VONU-726636 format. One record per residue (C-alpha): residue in one letter; residue number from 0; z, x negated, y negated. Coordinates in steps of 0.5 Angstrom, whole numbers, always signed. Example, Ala and Ser with C-alpha at 12.3 -4.5 7.8 and 13.67 -1.06 7.14 Angstrom:
res;n;Z;X;Y
A;0;+16;-25;+9
S;1;+14;-27;+2
***
This chain:
res;n;Z;X;Y
M;0;+16;-89;+29
R;1;+18;-88;+22
N;2;+24;-83;+21
P;3;+22;-78;+15
K;4;+28;-74;+12
I;5;+26;-67;+13
G;6;+27;-62;+8
V;7;+27;-54;+10
V;8;+26;-48;+7
T;9;+26;-41;+10
L;10;+23;-35;+8
G;11;+23;-28;+10
C;12;+28;-24;+15
P;13;+34;-26;+19
K;14;+30;-27;+25
N;15;+26;-32;+21
A;16;+33;-35;+19
T;17;+35;-36;+26
D;18;+29;-39;+28
T;19;+30;-44;+23
E;20;+37;-46;+25
V;21;+34;-47;+32
M;22;+29;-52;+30
L;23;+34;-55;+25
G;24;+39;-56;+31
L;25;+34;-59;+35
L;26;+31;-64;+30
N;27;+39;-66;+29
E;28;+40;-67;+36
A;29;+34;-71;+36
G;30;+36;-76;+31
F;31;+32;-73;+25
Q;32;+35;-73;+18
V;33;+36;-66;+15
T;34;+37;-65;+8
F;35;+36;-58;+4
D;36;+35;-62;-2
S;37;+27;-62;-2
D;38;+27;-67;-8
D;39;+30;-72;-3
A;40;+26;-70;+3
E;41;+19;-74;+5
M;42;+17;-68;+9
C;43;+19;-61;+9
L;44;+19;-56;+14
V;45;+17;-49;+11
N;46;+19;-43;+16
T;47;+14;-37;+13
C;48;+13;-30;+13
S;49;+7;-26;+13
F;50;+10;-19;+14
I;51;+7;-16;+8
G;52;+2;-18;+2
D;53;+8;-20;-3
A;54;+11;-24;+3
R;55;+5;-28;+4
K;56;+4;-30;-3
E;57;+11;-32;-4
S;58;+10;-37;+3
V;59;+3;-39;+0
R;60;+7;-41;-7
T;61;+12;-44;-4
L;62;+7;-49;+0
V;63;+3;-50;-6
E;64;+9;-52;-10
L;65;+12;-57;-5
A;66;+5;-60;-4
D;67;+4;-61;-11
A;68;+11;-65;-11
G;69;+8;-69;-6
K;70;+11;-67;+0
E;71;+8;-67;+7
L;72;+9;-60;+10
I;73;+10;-57;+17
I;74;+8;-50;+17
A;75;+12;-45;+22
G;76;+13;-38;+23
C;77;+9;-32;+21
L;78;+4;-35;+16
A;79;+2;-40;+21
Q;80;+2;-36;+27
H;81;-3;-31;+23
F;82;-8;-36;+20
K;83;-7;-42;+24
E;84;-12;-48;+23
E;85;-14;-44;+16
L;86;-8;-47;+13
L;87;-10;-54;+15
T;88;-16;-53;+12
E;89;-14;-50;+5
I;90;-7;-55;+4
P;91;-9;-62;+5
E;92;-2;-64;+5
A;93;+0;-60;+11
R;94;+1;-64;+17
A;95;+2;-59;+22
V;96;+3;-51;+24
V;97;+7;-49;+29
G;98;+7;-41;+31
T;99;+13;-36;+32
G;100;+12;-38;+40
D;101;+12;-45;+39
I;102;+19;-47;+35
Y;103;+22;-50;+41
K;104;+16;-56;+41
I;105;+18;-58;+33
V;106;+21;-64;+35
D;107;+15;-67;+39
V;108;+11;-64;+33
I;109;+14;-68;+28
K;110;+15;-74;+32
S;111;+7;-74;+33
V;112;+6;-73;+26
A;113;+11;-79;+24
A;114;+8;-84;+29
D;115;+1;-83;+26
S;116;-1;-82;+19
S;117;-8;-79;+20
L;118;-6;-74;+25
R;119;-5;-66;+24
V;120;-3;-62;+29
V;121;-4;-54;+31
E;122;+2;-52;+36
V;123;+0;-44;+36
S;124;+0;-40;+42
D;125;-6;-35;+42
V;126;-1;-30;+45
P;127;+6;-32;+43
N;128;+10;-29;+49
D;129;+14;-35;+51
Y;130;+21;-34;+49
S;131;+27;-38;+52
D;132;+33;-36;+55
E;133;+37;-42;+54
V;134;+42;-43;+49
L;135;+39;-48;+44
P;136;+43;-52;+39
R;137;+43;-49;+32
M;138;+45;-52;+25
L;139;+48;-46;+22
T;140;+46;-45;+14
G;141;+49;-38;+12
V;142;+55;-37;+7
G;143;+61;-34;+10
A;144;+64;-32;+17
S;145;+58;-29;+19
A;146;+52;-31;+24
Y;147;+46;-28;+27
L;148;+44;-27;+34
K;149;+37;-26;+36
I;150;+37;-22;+42
A;151;+30;-21;+43
E;152;+23;-23;+40
G;153;+17;-19;+39
C;154;+15;-11;+39
D;155;+12;-6;+44
H;156;+11;-1;+39
T;157;+4;+0;+35
C;158;+6;+3;+28
S;159;+0;+3;+25
F;160;+2;-1;+18
C;161;+6;-7;+22
I;162;+3;-13;+24
I;163;+9;-16;+28
P;164;+6;-15;+35
M;165;+0;-19;+33
L;166;+5;-25;+30
R;167;+11;-24;+35
G;168;+8;-22;+41
K;169;+11;-17;+46
F;170;+18;-15;+47
R;171;+22;-20;+51
S;172;+30;-20;+51
R;173;+35;-25;+53
S;174;+40;-24;+58
I;175;+47;-22;+57
E;176;+50;-28;+60
S;177;+46;-32;+55
L;178;+47;-28;+49
V;179;+55;-28;+50
K;180;+55;-36;+52
E;181;+52;-37;+45
A;182;+56;-32;+41
R;183;+62;-35;+44
I;184;+60;-42;+42
L;185;+59;-39;+35
V;186;+66;-36;+35
K;187;+69;-42;+37
S;188;+66;-45;+31
G;189;+69;-40;+26
V;190;+64;-34;+26
R;191;+68;-28;+25
E;192;+62;-23;+25
I;193;+56;-23;+30
I;194;+50;-19;+27
L;195;+45;-17;+33
V;196;+38;-18;+31
S;197;+31;-17;+34
Q;198;+25;-12;+32
D;199;+28;-7;+36
S;200;+35;-8;+38
T;201;+35;-1;+41
Y;202;+30;-3;+46
Y;203;+34;-9;+49
G;204;+34;-10;+56
L;205;+28;-5;+58
D;206;+24;-11;+60
I;207;+29;-15;+64
Y;208;+34;-10;+67
G;209;+29;-4;+67
K;210;+33;+0;+62
L;211;+36;+0;+55
A;212;+42;-5;+56
L;213;+45;-5;+49
P;214;+51;-1;+51
E;215;+52;-7;+56
L;216;+51;-12;+52
L;217;+56;-9;+46
E;218;+61;-8;+52
A;219;+61;-16;+54
L;220;+61;-18;+47
N;221;+67;-14;+45
E;222;+71;-18;+50
I;223;+70;-24;+46
E;224;+77;-25;+44
E;225;+77;-28;+37
L;226;+71;-24;+35
A;227;+72;-19;+29
W;228;+66;-15;+28
I;229;+59;-14;+32
R;230;+54;-11;+28
V;231;+47;-8;+30
M;232;+41;-8;+26
Y;233;+34;-5;+27
F;234;+35;+2;+31
Y;235;+29;+6;+33
P;236;+29;+13;+33
T;237;+27;+15;+40
E;238;+31;+10;+43
T;239;+38;+11;+39
T;240;+41;+15;+45
E;241;+47;+18;+46
E;242;+50;+13;+51
I;243;+48;+7;+45
L;244;+52;+12;+40
H;245;+58;+13;+44
A;246;+58;+5;+46
I;247;+58;+4;+38
N;248;+64;+10;+37
R;249;+68;+7;+43
L;250;+68;+0;+42
D;251;+73;-3;+37
K;252;+69;-9;+35
V;253;+63;-6;+34
V;254;+62;-4;+26
K;255;+61;+4;+25
Y;256;+54;+2;+22
V;257;+47;+5;+24
D;258;+41;+1;+21
I;259;+35;+6;+23
P;260;+29;+5;+19
L;261;+26;+12;+19
Q;262;+20;+10;+15
H;263;+18;+18;+13
S;264;+20;+25;+14
H;265;+14;+29;+14
P;266;+10;+30;+21
E;267;+3;+29;+18
V;268;+5;+22;+15
L;269;+9;+20;+21
K;270;+3;+22;+26
S;271;-1;+17;+21
M;272;+4;+12;+22
L;273;+5;+12;+29
R;274;+12;+13;+28
P;275;+17;+18;+32
L;276;+17;+25;+29
H;277;+23;+30;+28
P;278;+27;+24;+24
E;279;+32;+30;+23
K;280;+34;+30;+30
V;281;+37;+23;+31
M;282;+40;+24;+24
D;283;+44;+30;+27
R;284;+45;+26;+33
V;285;+48;+20;+30
R;286;+53;+24;+25
A;287;+55;+28;+31
I;288;+57;+22;+36
C;289;+59;+17;+30
P;290;+62;+22;+25
T;291;+65;+16;+21
A;292;+59;+11;+21
K;293;+55;+10;+15
I;294;+47;+10;+16
R;295;+42;+5;+13
S;296;+35;+7;+13
T;297;+28;+5;+10
F;298;+22;+9;+7
I;299;+15;+7;+6
V;300;+12;+11;+0
G;301;+5;+11;-2
F;302;+2;+11;+5
P;303;-5;+12;+6
G;304;-6;+20;+5
E;305;+1;+21;+3
T;306;+0;+27;-2
E;307;+5;+30;-7
E;308;+7;+35;-2
H;309;+9;+30;+3
F;310;+13;+26;-2
E;311;+17;+32;-4
H;312;+18;+33;+3
L;313;+21;+26;+3
M;314;+25;+27;-3
Q;315;+28;+33;+0
F;316;+30;+30;+6
V;317;+34;+24;+3
E;318;+37;+29;-1
K;319;+39;+33;+5
Y;320;+42;+27;+9
R;321;+45;+23;+3
F;322;+44;+16;+6
D;323;+50;+11;+5
R;324;+45;+6;+4
L;325;+37;+6;+3
G;326;+32;+2;+2
V;327;+25;+4;-1
F;328;+18;+0;+0
T;329;+11;+1;-3
Y;330;+6;+1;+2
S;331;+3;-6;+3
K;332;-4;-6;+5
Q;333;-6;-10;+11
V;334;-13;-10;+13
E;335;-11;-13;+20
V;336;-8;-7;+22
P;337;-10;+1;+23
S;338;-7;+3;+16
G;339;-11;-2;+12
L;340;-17;+1;+14
M;341;-15;+9;+13
P;342;-18;+13;+8
D;343;-14;+16;+2
Q;344;-11;+9;+0
V;345;-6;+11;-6
P;346;-6;+8;-12
E;347;-1;+2;-14
K;348;+1;+6;-20
V;349;+3;+12;-16
K;350;+6;+8;-11
K;351;+11;+5;-16
A;352;+12;+12;-19
R;353;+14;+15;-13
R;354;+19;+9;-11
G;355;+22;+9;-18
K;356;+23;+17;-17
L;357;+26;+16;-10
M;358;+31;+10;-12
K;359;+33;+14;-18
L;360;+35;+20;-13
Q;361;+39;+15;-8
H;362;+42;+12;-14
G;363;+46;+18;-16
I;364;+48;+19;-8
S;365;+50;+12;-8
S;366;+54;+13;-14
E;367;+58;+19;-11
L;368;+59;+16;-4
N;369;+62;+10;-7
Q;370;+67;+14;-12
N;371;+69;+17;-6
M;372;+72;+10;-4
V;373;+76;+10;-10
G;374;+84;+9;-8
K;375;+82;+8;+0
E;376;+84;+1;+3
I;377;+78;-2;+7
D;378;+77;-9;+11
V;379;+73;-14;+7
I;380;+70;-20;+10
I;381;+70;-25;+5
E;382;+64;-30;+4
R;383;+65;-33;-3
F;384;+69;-34;-9
D;385;+67;-33;-17
E;386;+71;-38;-21
R;387;+68;-36;-27
K;388;+71;-28;-26
N;389;+77;-31;-21
V;390;+74;-26;-16
Y;391;+73;-26;-8
I;392;+66;-23;-6
G;393;+65;-20;+1
R;394;+63;-14;+5
S;395;+66;-8;+8
Q;396;+64;-6;+15
W;397;+59;-1;+13
D;398;+55;-7;+9
A;399;+50;-12;+12
P;400;+49;-19;+8
E;401;+43;-19;+3
V;402;+41;-12;+3
D;403;+47;-7;+2
N;404;+53;-7;-2
L;405;+58;-12;-4
V;406;+66;-12;-5
Y;407;+69;-16;-11
V;408;+76;-17;-9
R;409;+82;-20;-14
D;410;+88;-23;-10
T;411;+94;-22;-15
E;412;+99;-25;-10
D;413;+95;-31;-10
N;414;+96;-31;-2
L;415;+93;-25;+1
V;416;+85;-27;+1
E;417;+82;-33;+5
M;418;+75;-35;+5
A;419;+71;-33;+12
E;420;+77;-29;+14
I;421;+78;-21;+13
A;422;+82;-18;+8
R;423;+85;-11;+7
V;424;+83;-9;+0
K;425;+85;-2;-4
I;426;+79;+0;-8
D;427;+80;+1;-15
E;428;+73;+2;-18
A;429;+66;+4;-16
K;430;+59;+3;-18
P;431;+53;+6;-15
Y;432;+52;-1;-11
D;433;+58;-4;-11
L;434;+66;-3;-10
F;435;+72;-7;-14
G;436;+79;-7;-11
T;437;+85;-11;-10
A;438;+88;-15;-4
V;439;+94;-12;-1
A;440;+99;-14;+5
I;441;+96;-12;+12
D;442;+100;-7;+16
E;443;+99;-10;+23
V;444;+102;-5;+26
N;445;+97;+0;+24
A;446;+91;-4;+24
T;447;+86;-4;+29
A;448;+79;-8;+30
C;449;+75;-2;+26
D;450;+80;+3;+23
A;451;+77;+2;+17
G;452;+73;-5;+18
A;453;+75;-10;+23
K;454;+82;-12;+25
T;455;+85;-16;+19
K;456;+88;-23;+19
S;457;+88;-24;+27
V;458;+90;-31;+28
I;459;+85;-36;+28
V;460;+85;-44;+28
E;461;+78;-46;+30
Q;462;+75;-43;+24
V;463;+70;-47;+20
E;464;+73;-48;+12
R;465;+67;-45;+9
V;466;+64;-47;+2
A;467;+66;-42;-3
V;468;+60;-41;-8
T;469;+61;-38;-15
A;470;+56;-33;-18
G;471;+52;-39;-22
G;472;+52;-43;-16
A;473;+57;-48;-17
K;474;+60;-51;-11
H;475;+68;-51;-9
S;476;+71;-54;-3
S;477;+76;-48;-2
P;478;+79;-43;-6
K;479;+86;-43;-9
I;480;+91;-43;-4
K;481;+98;-44;-7
T;482;+103;-43;-1
D;483;+104;-49;+3
K;484;+104;-45;+9
A;485;+96;-43;+7
K;486;+95;-50;+6
E;487;+97;-52;+13
K;488;+94;-47;+16
S;489;+87;-49;+13
A;490;+88;-56;+14
V;491;+89;-55;+22
R;492;+83;-50;+22
H;493;+79;-55;+18
A;494;+81;-61;+23
K;495;+79;-57;+29
A;496;+73;-55;+26
K;497;+71;-62;+26
A;498;+73;-63;+33
T;499;+69;-57;+35
T;500;+62;-58;+31
G;501;+62;-64;+28
D;502;+63;-65;+20
A;503;+58;-61;+15
K;504;+51;-64;+15
T;505;+49;-62;+8
T;506;+49;-57;+3
A;507;+44;-55;-2
D;508;+39;-49;-4
V;509;+36;-45;+2
C;510;+30;-39;-1
E;511;+31;-32;+2
T;512;+27;-26;+1
G;513;+30;-19;+1
C;514;+29;-14;+6
G;515;+29;-7;+3
S;516;+35;-8;-1
D;517;+38;-2;-5
K;518;+40;-6;-10
E;519;+37;-6;-16
V;520;+38;-13;-18
A;521;+36;-19;-13
S;522;+42;-23;-11
D;523;+42;-30;-15
D;524;+41;-37;-12
K;525;+46;-39;-7
K;526;+48;-45;-4
Y;527;+50;-46;+4
L;528;+54;-50;+8
A;529;+50;-53;+14
F;530;+53;-55;+21
T;531;+51;-56;+28
V;532;+53;-51;+33
S;533;+52;-54;+40
Q;534;+55;-53;+47
***
């Protein structure tokens, strides 16, 4: 059997990225060569997205480009689940399609097509309801010191615009024991921030524990000694309970950040969407219980039947609640879901105009809120280094990767900032979607795990020395470290990381799409360090 060199491209959301890391971990463990340079690959694994029309177009465009380059294709993810055998018919270079509930079969699939050049495989369960509770090997592909932890798969909600239940199946939680075990492995490999993701994280545990068990999961993760930050993505309005909010407010490692897609404010539109009514109630609840939390939300404009009155209601809602972070989508018609067949579809021109108007309002709100940060000291997790501008780039506890603000940090002392660590930063300047500051010495006495961020500079030696990335994509082995003490610490950390995880496998480009960012300019291409994390 030949052993083809396998390239990889991930499209879509962080949940998809996590699935890719699992597939790469399994392939690496089975002895396959993995590369992130598609030019160097014989066969390409493409984990696709099919959530909205633009995502499908990007997935198809990527597949066609790779096929034109002569690559054999293994198509995984939501597009594979959605179209199954159609992809083999339309794309002759496709050797296999692997559904969302079948990613654990990736090794057998590739072994089969590698052994028989004429074989084409369809491994797509009609109902993707299988979900392993086992901790599987992962090849991490992220930048910085953060990693996603997928706590559940699928969704039980029936929003009229959403195709996810069809593509991902019913909601299935992993056990607390399994998740804590995986989190400990990630932290041991150098991860400082764990980001919990699923289609609906507040629903976690109801299927296996008979109750909403997110507070218990957060309690357990909060006990991991060397973990600095815990972030929860994707709250559902009616499940954002007082118990969950009290846990977020109480636990020191859980960042004070609530990501709650509300989708709209007007009751008539929410009814058509099959979404919870009275979003003001959950907003008031969050602000009352977690007064220091920053709230991120997303809204859809141009939903079928949305009138000017409905849209103005949304504008007033956003102006009243002044969201800290906000993403706005134009409605994407899909005929497979109820909203695609609704009357009074809104013209594309009107949708775009409404989005522009709402984002202009948010631009002013974000600018004012960011100006309030000037002069304050906050904690920033450092993710990359821009050599041209001589600044580090990171995020505060109130910012998720890819979709939220960045913080640009100057280290005038040349020894206060380290890659993949948390630095204390005094904010000197603010723009609508970014902050700029200077690293300052840490007050160890007064620092707590989440006073303005996570506990800064906790001593960790089992840290992976990450690749610093310039704004233009040039790779560096590390940022400048001028003190002997810092060099010694870095060397020890890197040596122990090798012993724990194995050395880096490869570096190269990975494609990703945004997830409703409130930024006005898409982030530029990044390069990633990939390394395997196993038990």
